[in-house]
GUPA-625494 format. One record per residue (C-alpha): chain; residue in three letters; x, y, z. Coordinates in steps of 0.05 Angstrom, whole numbers, m for minus. Layout:
BEGIN
A_ALA_X_Y_Z;
...
END
This chain:
BEGIN
A_UNK_59_m446_715;
A_UNK_88_m382_743;
A_UNK_55_m340_797;
A_UNK_19_m276_778;
A_UNK_52_m212_798;
A_UNK_42_m138_787;
A_UNK_96_m104_746;
A_UNK_135_m48_777;
A_UNK_120_23_753;
A_UNK_189_26_719;
A_UNK_177_m39_681;
A_UNK_107_m18_661;
A_UNK_134_48_634;
A_UNK_188_11_593;
A_UNK_135_m34_562;
A_UNK_90_25_547;
A_UNK_149_60_515;
A_UNK_151_5_463;
A_UNK_85_31_436;
A_UNK_97_106_441;
A_UNK_173_111_430;
A_UNK_192_69_371;
A_UNK_250_111_346;
A_UNK_281_181_355;
A_UNK_227_211_310;
A_UNK_175_188_360;
A_UNK_208_231_414;
A_UNK_211_291_368;
A_UNK_137_283_351;
A_UNK_114_279_423;
A_UNK_157_338_448;
A_UNK_138_383_389;
A_UNK_65_368_400;
A_UNK_71_385_474;
A_UNK_105_451_456;
A_UNK_48_469_409;
A_UNK_m4_450_461;
A_UNK_32_496_510;
A_UNK_18_556_466;
A_UNK_89_565_439;
A_UNK_101_613_382;
A_UNK_172_588_371;
A_UNK_196_516_375;
A_UNK_268_495_364;
A_UNK_290_423_352;
A_UNK_364_404_361;
A_UNK_388_335_340;
A_UNK_455_300_350;
A_UNK_474_233_319;
A_UNK_404_226_289;
A_UNK_375_229_358;
A_UNK_416_174_389;
A_UNK_455_220_436;
A_UNK_411_282_439;
A_UNK_341_305_422;
A_UNK_327_375_449;
A_UNK_262_413_440;
A_UNK_258_485_465;
A_UNK_195_526_465;
A_UNK_170_593_491;
A_UNK_103_566_514;
A_UNK_68_572_581;
A_UNK_119_532_620;
A_UNK_103_492_684;
A_UNK_102_502_759;
A_UNK_152_463_801;
A_UNK_98_413_821;
A_UNK_75_401_749;
A_UNK_147_395_725;
A_UNK_154_333_768;
A_UNK_84_307_757;
A_UNK_87_309_681;
A_UNK_133_248_681;
A_UNK_82_205_717;
A_UNK_40_159_674;
A_UNK_m29_186_656;
A_UNK_m14_255_684;
A_UNK_m53_302_639;
A_UNK_m89_368_641;
A_UNK_m131_352_580;
A_UNK_m181_301_608;
A_UNK_m222_302_672;
A_UNK_m283_260_656;
A_UNK_m307_212_601;
A_UNK_m343_268_564;
A_UNK_m276_301_551;
A_UNK_m256_243_506;
A_UNK_m309_267_457;
A_UNK_m281_337_453;
A_UNK_m206_327_442;
A_UNK_m176_386_404;
A_UNK_m104_381_428;
A_UNK_m46_336_408;
A_UNK_m28_300_473;
A_UNK_m81_280_522;
A_UNK_m66_212_551;
A_UNK_m5_231_592;
A_UNK_38_173_568;
A_UNK_91_207_525;
A_UNK_137_238_577;
A_UNK_133_177_623;
A_UNK_151_131_564;
A_UNK_209_175_542;
A_UNK_237_179_612;
A_UNK_234_104_618;
A_UNK_283_93_560;
A_UNK_327_155_562;
A_UNK_361_206_607;
A_UNK_317_268_609;
A_UNK_329_338_633;
A_UNK_273_390_636;
A_UNK_282_464_649;
A_UNK_217_504_653;
A_UNK_189_569_678;
A_UNK_122_603_677;
A_UNK_120_677_662;
A_UNK_95_694_732;
A_UNK_152_656_767;
A_UNK_217_689_785;
A_UNK_258_625_778;
A_UNK_250_563_738;
A_UNK_251_489_754;
A_UNK_300_436_732;
A_UNK_281_362_734;
A_UNK_332_308_718;
A_UNK_310_236_708;
A_UNK_359_178_701;
A_UNK_349_104_717;
A_UNK_278_118_741;
A_UNK_299_170_793;
A_UNK_277_243_789;
A_UNK_314_301_821;
A_UNK_286_372_823;
A_UNK_320_439_834;
A_UNK_312_513_822;
A_UNK_348_544_762;
A_UNK_349_607_721;
A_UNK_309_594_658;
A_UNK_271_633_604;
A_UNK_196_627_598;
A_UNK_175_562_568;
A_UNK_203_491_569;
A_UNK_269_460_548;
A_UNK_269_384_543;
A_UNK_336_349_531;
A_UNK_332_274_518;
A_UNK_400_239_518;
A_UNK_423_168_505;
A_UNK_358_142_478;
A_UNK_347_67_493;
A_UNK_410_65_537;
A_UNK_375_14_582;
A_UNK_344_m26_525;
A_UNK_403_m43_480;
A_UNK_361_m90_437;
A_UNK_317_m31_417;
A_UNK_378_12_402;
A_UNK_409_m42_360;
A_UNK_349_m43_314;
A_UNK_353_31_297;
A_UNK_370_44_224;
A_UNK_426_86_195;
A_UNK_433_159_215;
A_UNK_407_181_148;
A_UNK_345_137_154;
A_UNK_330_158_225;
A_UNK_339_232_210;
A_UNK_293_225_150;
A_UNK_238_200_198;
A_UNK_253_261_242;
A_UNK_244_310_184;
A_UNK_179_275_165;
A_UNK_150_287_235;
A_UNK_177_358_237;
A_UNK_145_373_170;
A_UNK_77_345_190;
A_UNK_73_388_253;
A_UNK_100_451_219;
A_UNK_45_444_166;
A_UNK_m9_446_220;
A_UNK_13_511_252;
A_UNK_37_562_201;
A_UNK_31_617_254;
A_UNK_86_583_296;
A_UNK_160_590_280;
A_UNK_199_524_277;
A_UNK_273_509_270;
A_UNK_311_443_261;
A_UNK_386_433_267;
A_UNK_428_370_258;
A_UNK_497_363_288;
A_UNK_506_438_291;
A_UNK_480_451_221;
A_UNK_414_488_210;
A_UNK_366_449_167;
A_UNK_303_491_174;
A_UNK_291_561_203;
A_UNK_217_574_192;
A_UNK_190_641_214;
A_UNK_115_649_230;
A_UNK_82_649_162;
A_UNK_27_695_136;
A_UNK_m13_635_110;
A_UNK_m8_561_98;
A_UNK_15_574_26;
A_UNK_75_612_52;
A_UNK_90_556_101;
A_UNK_90_506_43;
A_UNK_136_553_5;
A_UNK_185_559_63;
A_UNK_183_486_82;
A_UNK_180_450_14;
A_UNK_204_502_m35;
A_UNK_177_545_m91;
A_UNK_170_487_m139;
A_UNK_119_453_m95;
A_UNK_83_517_m76;
A_UNK_77_538_m148;
A_UNK_45_473_m170;
A_UNK_m14_474_m121;
A_UNK_m79_512_m119;
A_UNK_m124_524_m59;
A_UNK_m195_502_m47;
A_UNK_m246_507_10;
A_UNK_m311_469_12;
A_UNK_m360_472_70;
A_UNK_m418_424_84;
A_UNK_m464_417_144;
A_UNK_m420_359_167;
A_UNK_m348_382_155;
A_UNK_m303_431_121;
A_UNK_m250_408_71;
A_UNK_m196_457_51;
A_UNK_m123_459_30;
A_UNK_m84_453_m34;
A_UNK_m81_404_m92;
A_UNK_m26_396_m144;
A_UNK_m27_402_m219;
A_UNK_m40_337_m256;
A_UNK_21_347_m299;
A_UNK_64_354_m237;
A_UNK_44_285_m209;
A_UNK_105_242_m194;
A_UNK_121_169_m191;
A_UNK_142_173_m119;
A_UNK_103_188_m57;
A_UNK_118_254_m22;
A_UNK_78_316_m6;
A_UNK_14_277_7;
A_UNK_m16_301_73;
A_UNK_m82_293_110;
A_UNK_m99_332_173;
A_UNK_m161_329_216;
A_UNK_m174_384_267;
A_UNK_m101_405_264;
A_UNK_m73_334_271;
A_UNK_m35_295_217;
A_UNK_m64_226_201;
A_UNK_m55_173_148;
A_UNK_m112_144_108;
A_UNK_m105_98_48;
A_UNK_m181_102_44;
A_UNK_m182_178_32;
A_UNK_m120_173_m11;
A_UNK_m162_132_m58;
A_UNK_m214_187_m58;
A_UNK_m162_236_m82;
A_UNK_m135_190_m136;
A_UNK_m207_178_m160;
A_UNK_m215_253_m168;
A_UNK_m153_255_m213;
A_UNK_m176_195_m255;
A_UNK_m160_206_m328;
A_UNK_m117_267_m313;
A_UNK_m52_236_m288;
A_UNK_m9_181_m317;
A_UNK_m17_112_m287;
A_UNK_29_101_m229;
A_UNK_38_175_m212;
A_UNK_14_211_m150;
A_UNK_m6_285_m144;
A_UNK_15_329_m86;
A_UNK_m40_348_m38;
A_UNK_m48_382_30;
A_UNK_m119_367_54;
A_UNK_m146_394_120;
A_UNK_m211_367_150;
A_UNK_m248_404_204;
A_UNK_m309_373_238;
A_UNK_m340_366_306;
A_UNK_m291_329_353;
A_UNK_m344_278_372;
A_UNK_m347_256_299;
A_UNK_m275_232_297;
A_UNK_m238_184_343;
A_UNK_m164_201_347;
A_UNK_m150_150_401;
A_UNK_m148_86_359;
A_UNK_m72_83_353;
A_UNK_m16_92_405;
A_UNK_19_144_362;
A_UNK_m48_174_341;
A_UNK_m32_171_266;
A_UNK_m96_131_249;
A_UNK_m165_160_262;
A_UNK_m236_135_256;
A_UNK_m293_176_228;
A_UNK_m365_166_250;
A_UNK_m388_176_178;
A_UNK_m331_151_134;
A_UNK_m372_149_70;
A_UNK_m392_222_78;
A_UNK_m320_242_89;
A_UNK_m297_202_28;
A_UNK_m350_233_m18;
A_UNK_m336_303_7;
A_UNK_m261_297_m4;
A_UNK_m272_267_m73;
A_UNK_m320_322_m94;
A_UNK_m277_378_m66;
A_UNK_m213_355_m100;
A_UNK_m248_340_m166;
A_UNK_m281_409_m166;
A_UNK_m214_443_m150;
A_UNK_m177_406_m205;
A_UNK_m232_421_m255;
A_UNK_m239_494_m235;
A_UNK_m165_510_m242;
A_UNK_m152_460_m298;
A_UNK_m78_478_m288;
A_UNK_m68_490_m362;
A_UNK_m9_530_m386;
A_UNK_m30_597_m414;
A_UNK_3_654_m452;
A_UNK_6_721_m418;
A_UNK_m3_771_m475;
A_UNK_m5_829_m427;
A_UNK_67_820_m404;
A_UNK_112_879_m420;
A_UNK_165_835_m452;
A_UNK_117_793_m492;
A_UNK_135_786_m566;
A_UNK_82_809_m616;
A_UNK_49_754_m656;
A_UNK_62_757_m732;
A_UNK_4_782_m774;
A_UNK_m9_730_m827;
A_UNK_m74_758_m856;
A_UNK_m96_734_m925;
A_UNK_m28_702_m938;
A_UNK_m47_647_m891;
A_UNK_m105_625_m934;
A_UNK_m61_618_m995;
A_UNK_m14_568_m961;
A_UNK_m64_536_m912;
A_UNK_m69_472_m952;
A_UNK_1_470_m979;
A_UNK_39_405_m976;
A_UNK_97_399_m927;
A_UNK_163_382_m958;
A_UNK_184_312_m935;
A_UNK_250_305_m899;
A_UNK_294_248_m924;
A_UNK_315_192_m877;
A_UNK_382_156_m886;
A_UNK_432_112_m851;
A_UNK_496_153_m842;
A_UNK_536_90_m827;
A_UNK_519_56_m894;
A_UNK_577_50_m942;
A_UNK_559_19_m1010;
A_UNK_633_4_m1024;
A_UNK_642_m35_m960;
A_UNK_625_m108_m953;
A_UNK_577_m126_m897;
A_UNK_617_m134_m833;
A_UNK_619_m201_m798;
A_UNK_569_m206_m742;
A_UNK_599_m192_m673;
A_UNK_536_m227_m647;
A_UNK_554_m293_m681;
A_UNK_628_m289_m666;
A_UNK_621_m273_m592;
A_UNK_552_m297_m570;
A_UNK_549_m351_m517;
A_UNK_551_m421_m545;
A_UNK_477_m436_m530;
A_UNK_456_m383_m581;
A_UNK_502_m405_m638;
A_UNK_447_m448_m670;
A_UNK_406_m387_m683;
A_UNK_452_m365_m739;
A_UNK_478_m393_m804;
A_UNK_549_m412_m820;
A_UNK_597_m364_m785;
A_UNK_641_m361_m847;
A_UNK_586_m326_m886;
A_UNK_576_m251_m876;
A_UNK_517_m235_m832;
A_UNK_456_m208_m869;
A_UNK_436_m137_m849;
A_UNK_380_m136_m797;
A_UNK_314_m104_m815;
A_UNK_275_m58_m769;
A_UNK_199_m62_m763;
A_UNK_163_1_m738;
A_UNK_223_15_m693;
A_UNK_198_m37_m643;
A_UNK_223_m102_m672;
A_UNK_286_m127_m705;
A_UNK_281_m181_m759;
A_UNK_341_m224_m775;
A_UNK_348_m290_m813;
A_UNK_371_m349_m770;
A_UNK_392_m420_m786;
A_UNK_322_m447_m776;
A_UNK_280_m388_m801;
A_UNK_266_m317_m780;
A_UNK_286_m287_m713;
A_UNK_244_m229_m685;
A_UNK_273_m189_m627;
A_UNK_230_m144_m582;
A_UNK_271_m79_m577;
A_UNK_248_m54_m508;
A_UNK_253_m122_m476;
A_UNK_323_m131_m506;
A_UNK_342_m65_m473;
A_UNK_315_m91_m407;
A_UNK_361_m152_m409;
A_UNK_422_m111_m430;
A_UNK_411_m57_m378;
A_UNK_396_m108_m323;
A_UNK_462_m144_m332;
A_UNK_499_m78_m336;
A_UNK_467_m53_m271;
A_UNK_480_m120_m237;
A_UNK_554_m118_m256;
A_UNK_558_m47_m229;
A_UNK_526_m66_m162;
A_UNK_574_m124_m156;
A_UNK_632_m78_m168;
A_UNK_651_m107_m235;
A_UNK_633_m48_m279;
A_UNK_619_26_m265;
A_UNK_628_85_m312;
A_UNK_606_155_m291;
A_UNK_591_208_m343;
A_UNK_605_275_m310;
A_UNK_554_329_m325;
A_UNK_582_393_m356;
A_UNK_535_433_m313;
A_UNK_511_400_m248;
A_UNK_435_397_m242;
A_UNK_397_415_m179;
A_UNK_333_376_m167;
A_UNK_282_397_m114;
A_UNK_249_340_m75;
A_UNK_198_331_m20;
A_UNK_224_346_50;
A_UNK_272_292_74;
A_UNK_276_255_8;
A_UNK_346_282_m6;
A_UNK_370_242_54;
A_UNK_354_178_15;
A_UNK_412_194_m31;
A_UNK_458_202_28;
A_UNK_434_136_56;
A_UNK_447_99_m9;
A_UNK_509_137_m32;
A_UNK_552_74_m37;
A_UNK_507_31_m82;
A_UNK_489_91_m124;
A_UNK_562_107_m134;
A_UNK_574_35_m155;
A_UNK_521_44_m209;
A_UNK_555_107_m235;
A_UNK_511_160_m203;
A_UNK_544_220_m170;
A_UNK_487_252_m131;
A_UNK_500_297_m70;
A_UNK_446_319_m21;
A_UNK_441_394_m13;
A_UNK_399_406_49;
A_UNK_338_362_61;
A_UNK_298_379_m1;
A_UNK_350_386_m57;
A_UNK_402_341_m91;
A_UNK_457_361_m139;
A_UNK_469_312_m196;
A_UNK_542_317_m215;
A_UNK_546_254_m257;
A_UNK_504_197_m285;
A_UNK_520_128_m312;
A_UNK_548_127_m383;
A_UNK_491_127_m432;
A_UNK_443_169_m389;
A_UNK_423_238_m413;
A_UNK_448_299_m374;
A_UNK_391_343_m398;
A_UNK_356_377_m339;
A_UNK_287_349_m353;
A_UNK_312_278_m361;
A_UNK_355_284_m299;
A_UNK_293_305_m260;
A_UNK_256_242_m284;
A_UNK_317_200_m269;
A_UNK_319_224_m197;
A_UNK_244_209_m190;
A_UNK_256_139_m216;
A_UNK_313_128_m166;
A_UNK_268_153_m109;
A_UNK_216_102_m130;
A_UNK_269_47_m126;
A_UNK_302_70_m61;
A_UNK_236_82_m24;
A_UNK_221_7_m29;
A_UNK_280_m9_17;
A_UNK_292_34_78;
A_UNK_347_m7_110;
A_UNK_406_29_78;
A_UNK_436_m37_54;
A_UNK_432_m77_m10;
A_UNK_435_m152_5;
A_UNK_440_m199_m54;
A_UNK_365_m206_m63;
A_UNK_357_m131_m66;
A_UNK_414_m122_m115;
A_UNK_376_m163_m166;
A_UNK_311_m126_m151;
A_UNK_345_m58_m157;
A_UNK_379_m77_m222;
A_UNK_312_m102_m249;
A_UNK_277_m36_m233;
A_UNK_333_7_m260;
A_UNK_333_m34_m325;
A_UNK_258_m30_m332;
A_UNK_254_45_m320;
A_UNK_314_61_m364;
A_UNK_288_17_m420;
A_UNK_223_57_m421;
A_UNK_264_118_m437;
A_UNK_299_87_m496;
A_UNK_274_110_m564;
A_UNK_254_65_m622;
A_UNK_308_32_m664;
A_UNK_311_72_m729;
A_UNK_369_45_m770;
A_UNK_399_m22_m787;
A_UNK_465_0_m755;
A_UNK_429_12_m688;
A_UNK_394_m55_m694;
A_UNK_461_m90_m706;
A_UNK_492_m57_m645;
A_UNK_433_m76_m602;
A_UNK_437_m149_m624;
A_UNK_511_m149_m609;
A_UNK_497_m126_m538;
A_UNK_439_m173_m528;
A_UNK_476_m236_m548;
A_UNK_535_m216_m504;
A_UNK_488_m225_m445;
A_UNK_488_m288_m402;
A_UNK_414_m299_m417;
A_UNK_392_m265_m481;
A_UNK_324_m298_m487;
A_UNK_289_m271_m425;
A_UNK_279_m204_m390;
A_UNK_294_m200_m316;
A_UNK_220_m210_m305;
A_UNK_219_m274_m346;
A_UNK_187_m247_m411;
A_UNK_215_m268_m478;
A_UNK_261_m219_m513;
A_UNK_261_m258_m579;
A_UNK_226_m313_m617;
A_UNK_244_m353_m679;
A_UNK_193_m370_m732;
A_UNK_216_m434_m766;
A_UNK_216_m438_m841;
A_UNK_163_m493_m838;
A_UNK_116_m446_m800;
A_UNK_127_m392_m852;
A_UNK_115_m441_m909;
A_UNK_46_m458_m881;
A_UNK_25_m385_m889;
A_UNK_32_m391_m965;
END
């Protein structure tokens, strides 16, 4: 048994840093929150190497005195709390005094700060646990420069993700804070390139517009509900704009971002019956209630909160969102007052004469059918793997033409009876093996779009396409990030549609796949999982089989697969009804 000992202050700070400073985004969050608490009207964030080499946050807030500039790096040094009662009235971001001490324990930090009343500023440099102070010329406010994060804890640095992944986390934290203070200007630059330059906004709606784009701002409507217990306000999205991927879902309480699967369920319940299964609407929901009714101190990073009356909050959020969605209904409408609106034709009595007239049927035909050509030999039978040969009759005989049932099934005689193929499941197997070959570098064909398509995304999501550029390129996608909220689709795999609407849905499907894995790599187990998801999503977009020629081509492709009988998920693609079974029906 070892002897008990008290840890040194430096070691205690390094351990505490493990809770507060998990990655570069944690530093950005803490420093931006301090800037806002200091009354800043402009906050600038400068990032180099995704925060590994530099995180700099500059504000024009109140600044600090020389004594406070040194004291702020001590653990539990805070101006927010003086007695236990203060814990029940927290209305600021930081209050425990752990952030700066934790950051200084795992990085090299330089602070330049000056109060408006002071003639000169103060510079504090901290490295290897030692602090040095001096007088410098400095503008009003504070300038924190954090360099070489985790330089003294290489194990922590080793577990950081790719630059794209880490910067995506930074943009998430930046976005959350910028959405709480529309009256404050914020900027974000990465390796010398400006990402955001947000001026103070007239309202929250304008901040959403500047931060997330017109597409998001146009699809939301405001609401404001007050009860004796709390106020719920913000914006909710149109049901028809709900997406398959998460993004633009925000909860705030008393100006602080928090996450809550519990209240997320309240929102989804309010949209019940209005959105497709598996889709998520955008929402920006702000809760305001007495500070003593919410505990923001239940998580080191303060992203989880506890309400004194959770059920009341749930019901109020549910009712407010449901009322907002119902009130606006978000239905498309015709604006007949527009100057360029076209006049509607006047049908008058003529309409009554033709109201019940029959509609001329349009003929359907198979353009590939040639009555003078003998049925072609089946490529399926000639080239299918050996284990499927028994499904068919003598190869020397011409293959009978397949029949299509309701566009969903293909019927074809086999050696033992009647084979029925499930069309969508057949597509899943075909597309799965094609995607797997592409991911393994054995097959990749890109279809270049005649006109590149721009797709707007939630803030930071475009970085996912930078993070996964290599595997997406292997699949045949040519997608380039354009800023943090837009991608340009230059090419898609052969067989995909380049129509703008379908490209938008394709990008959403890819986000759904990529969001499941944030490591930036595709090990073997993930290659199969990704191929499965791509196949499933793409198969849903395939239309029904309409002609015998299409059915024949699908069968050719199915029986060229290594396993034609099962989907990637293990469901049957085909079944054979033996002649004896059919005989029993008669």
